[in-house]
C-alpha positions, 0 to 999 in steps of 0.5 A: 709358331716359331719366329724365323726373323733371325734366319735372314742373316748375312750367311743365307741371304742376298740383296735383291730389288723388288718391283711391286706391281700396281694394278690398273686403276681409275685416276681422279679425272676418271681416266684408266691407268694401266698396270705399272710397277713401283720403283724397285726397292732393296730387300734381303731374300733367301733364294732356293732353286726349285725343282719340285714343280717339274721333277729334278730339273734345276735351272733352265732347260730346252727339250721337246715335249707336248707342252712346250720347249722352254722351261724357265728357271724357277726360284723360291724366295723367302723374305721379311717383305711380302712379294705380291703376285705379278711383281718382279724380283731382280737379283744378279742381273736376272729378273723373276716374275712372282707367280705364287706366294705363301703367307707366313706372317705369323712367323714374320716372313713371306715366301714366293715362287718366281719364274725367270722373265724371258721377255727378251730383256725388256726393261720394267716400266716403273711409275714416277714416284710423284704419280704413285697412289697413296693407298698401296701397302706392303706387308713386312712380317705381320704389319702393313707399311705404306709403300710410298712412305717406305720408298721415301725413306729409301731415298726416292722423292 
């Protein structure tokens, strides 16, 4: 398979923040900790407006149909980092929730589909760095990286 690692250059990518979803879990004291998000970390993504999922419409739209009135903007993202389901990508002041993803790790990149978050501007509740579980990993290309270690290298700690 052809490696696309060099395709993510400065002409095709833009900066974004990825907030990785941390699923609910039991802490060491046997208390339930609900789903939360890791602090956002910087990554480069290639964004492609998506129109295949609903015809020729690119961007947001309000129209009357039997399924609802509001169509949120959709965007396909490609990056060297895995973008897990239910995570958020924030770029240009717009937040997208990841609802689908594709694994192209043999070609050293990942794909994801995000829908614009329409929850009235609510902020993302992130977990404190010290409270993050130690066993959460994220894929970069074809290798797993500990999320807490990566965030520590980016200045969280």
